[in-house]
N, C-alpha and C positions, 0 to 999 in steps of 0.2 A: 738407527734401527737395529743395530746388532749384527752378529755374523749371519751369513746366509745359511739357511738350513734346507737341505733337500733330503729325501728319504728313500731307502730301499728296504722293503720288508720281506723277510723269509723266516718261516717258522722252523726251518731245519736246525736240528740240534737244540731245540728249546725245551727239552724235557719230555716226559712220558705222555703219550696220548692214549694209552690203553691199546687194546688189540685192534688190528685192522680186521674188519668184518666183511663177510660176504653179504650179498643183498638180503637173503632170507634170514640171516642171523643178526642183522643190524637191529640195535635197540636204541631207545632214547639215550641211555647212558653212553653207548659207543659213539653215537653221532654227536652228543653234547661235548664229549672230550675233544673230538676233532674240530668241532665248530669253535669251541673256546680258544683252542690254540691257533687255528688257521685264520678264522674270520675275526674273532674278537681281539686277538693280538694285533692284527693289522688295523682294526678300527681304533684301538688304543694308540698305536704308534702314529697313525695319521692325525688323530685328534691332538697330539702334542705339537705337531709341526705345521698343520694346516693354517692356524690363525696367522702365523708369521708370513706364510706364503700369500694368503689373501691380502694382508696388509701391504705387501710390496707389489702385488700383482704379478708374481712370477714364482715358479718353482717346479719341481719334478718329483713325482711319487712313482716308484717302481715296486710292484708287488709280485711275489713269486708264487706260482702254482705248479702243480704236477700234471702229468698227462691225463689223469682221471678227471680233470676239470673240463676236458673237451671230449673225451671218448669214454662212454660208459663201460665200466669193467666190473662185472659182478663180484670179483674177488677183491675189489677196492671200494666197496659200496660206501662205507661211512666216510672214508677219506675223500672220495669223489663228490659226495654231497657237500662237504665243507669247501673243497677246492672250487667246485662249480659256483658256489655262493660267492667266494672271494673273487673269482674271475668276473662274475656278473657285476659285483660292486665296483670293480676297477673300471669296467666299461661304462657304467652309469656315472661314476665320478668323473671320468674323462669327458663325457658329454656335458655334464654340468659345469665343470671347472675350466674347460678349455677356453671359453670366451673371457675368462678372468685371468688368462695368462698362465694357468697351471696345467702342466702336462701330466697325465696319468697313464701308466703303461703296465702291462703284465708280461712277465717272462714265464713261459711254460716249459718246464724241464721234462723232456720226453725220453730221457736216456739216463743210464748210470753216469755219475760224475767220476771221471777217470783221468788221473795225471797222464799226459801223453796221448789222450784219447781223442785227438782232433777237436771237433767242436765241443766235445764233452770234457775237455781239459779245463780245470778251474780257471786258468788264466784266459782261455778263450771265452769262457762264460762271462768272466768279468769284463772282457772287452765288449761283449754284446750289450751288457748293461750300460757300460760307459757310452757306447754308440747311441743307445736310446736316449741317454741323458743329454748328450751333446746335440743330436740331430732333432729330437722332439718331433719326429715326422711319422710315427706309427704308434699304435696303441698296444700291439701284441708282437712278441718275438717268441718263436718256438725253437728250442734247442733239442735236437734229436729228430727222429723219424716217426711222425704220427701214423703213417701207413704201416710201418713195422709193428707198432703197438696194436693198431686196429687188427692186423693180421693175427697177432698172438691171441687176442681176445676171441676172434672168429675161429681160429685153429683149435683152441682149447674149449670151445663152446662156453666161454666165460668162466671156465674152471682153472684158469691159470694159477700158478704158484706165486703169491706176492713176494716171496723171498727170491724168486727167480726173475723178477721184473727189474 
């Protein structure tokens, strides 16, 4: 059957996505750029490994999203639209593929990634992915504090500074 293939997808560092847009400034082009990177990139990656997983009746797919996938933030509108779509797809894939022995999960990054930053340390984040891979007992893992981000959005009236998030 060949070597075992499992997959983790993150669009981080995969090229330019164009500007991050606020809700009222979001255009078809700004959403398309984010959607192509975040969602279509993941669909492509999954499409490459899923046939092997289905054939053996086992596998793990871990997809990465950002905090705007779960908490609406007007200053991250186009990113949030794409991330929410990716998160939704992960949940629907999980529901469809779990009976076939394939675990799908999503890791939501709700903080800056900082060496030595506790749960935001790259090694700690890697350990969370590995835990999901090994345990296969949950669909979603959140790294960071959703309440802190929600508070930022509320405190700034949705006018937060994307560079400061």
